[in-house]
C-alpha positions, 0 to 999 in steps of 0.5 A: 161126770154123770148126770146126776153131777151136770144136774148139781148146779146152776153151772152144771144144768148149763152144761147140759143144756148147751150139750144138748142144743149143740147136737140138736143144732147138728142132728138138724144142720140148723147153726145156733146162736154162740151157747158161751152166750147162750148158756153162760159157760164160763171157761174151758172146763165146762167147754169140754164137759160140753163137748165131754157129753156129746161124745158120750151120748155118741156112743150110746148111740152106736158110734165108735171113737177113732182118733182125736183132732187138734185145733187151734195150732196157728200162731195168728188164730191163738193170738187172735183168741187169747191163748197160748195153745191148742185145743182138740176134738174128737174123731167118730167112726162116721166122720171118715172119708178116704181118698176120691170119696164122694161127700154128702152136703146134706151132712154139713151145716157150714163147712169149709176145707184144710189141709193136714198131716194125719198121723195113726197111732202104732201102738199102745201108749202107757196112763202117764205123760209121754217121752218125746220117744216114746211119742216117736215109737207109739206111731206107725205113719202118716198121710196128707189129709182134709179136715172138713171143719163145721160149725154148729154156731152159726156164721161161725161167730166162736169164741175159745169156749164155742169151739170147745164145746162144740168138739173143736169144730168138728165135721168129717175128715179125708185120709189119703190112701199111703201111709209115709213112714214118719222117718222119712218125713222133714215134716215142718218144711212139707210145702201144702197146695190145695186146689178148689176146682182145679184151681191153688186156692191154699198154700202153707207148709209144716211149719205153720202147724204148731211149727211142726206137727209132730208138735201138735200130735206130741200136745195132743198126747201128753194132754190126753194123758193127763186126762186119763185116756192116752193114744191107743193103736189104730186111732187117728191123729189130725195135726191140724191146719197147713194153711187157711181153710176154705169155705166148700159147696156141693160140685165142689171137688177139692185137691190137696199135695203135701210135700213127700206125703201126697195127694188127697181130694174129695168131692162135695154133692 
């Protein structure tokens, strides 16, 4: 998909215009009306086309892809949006923070936080749909994580097309320090508590993430392989929320504890 192709029809011009609008909204931290209606985007192909254009723009500006996130892993949210599978977004190098870091609010517009299990890829997956065994064999370890989701769409009034076009509503993410071997986790049974300024505001479990966090990550591995972009060593996979997301503001401290994975925290300044 090159720029000449993007502009070859009214539909393709709409994809280009939506990508520019979202890029500008994020740069200025000024949310906009849903791009699905403003630009008449129809379907997931157009939405992923918008996201791909903005990923290419980020790479051209010198940023790097460090991994992927899986979204819409909650069955309830899938039913709400009328879909039967997750979506995905790209994690870029300037989006990553570590446990205990401070996150500047001037990077965000209308952020919310959710707790997740992160997986790190240990070796490249070959092209072609991986088997379950091949997928498990490529993973190095798991980490506790916080995803800071943020929408460029005003008041979070998103459709499926809007969130996909907006890089799956990706904002920033925070990774815990201590890696844990995959085989030592009963990931679907992991309990999660998310505290805001010391008070628990969200609870959940691994089962809330598509039934099992590894199943969500496996969906991603097969999806990326089908798109000719197989997972590579060192990539981070955010596998999806373990419980409800929580709005945050400057001065807030958020901490999660996830079963055998441990803690992960961040302060917003």
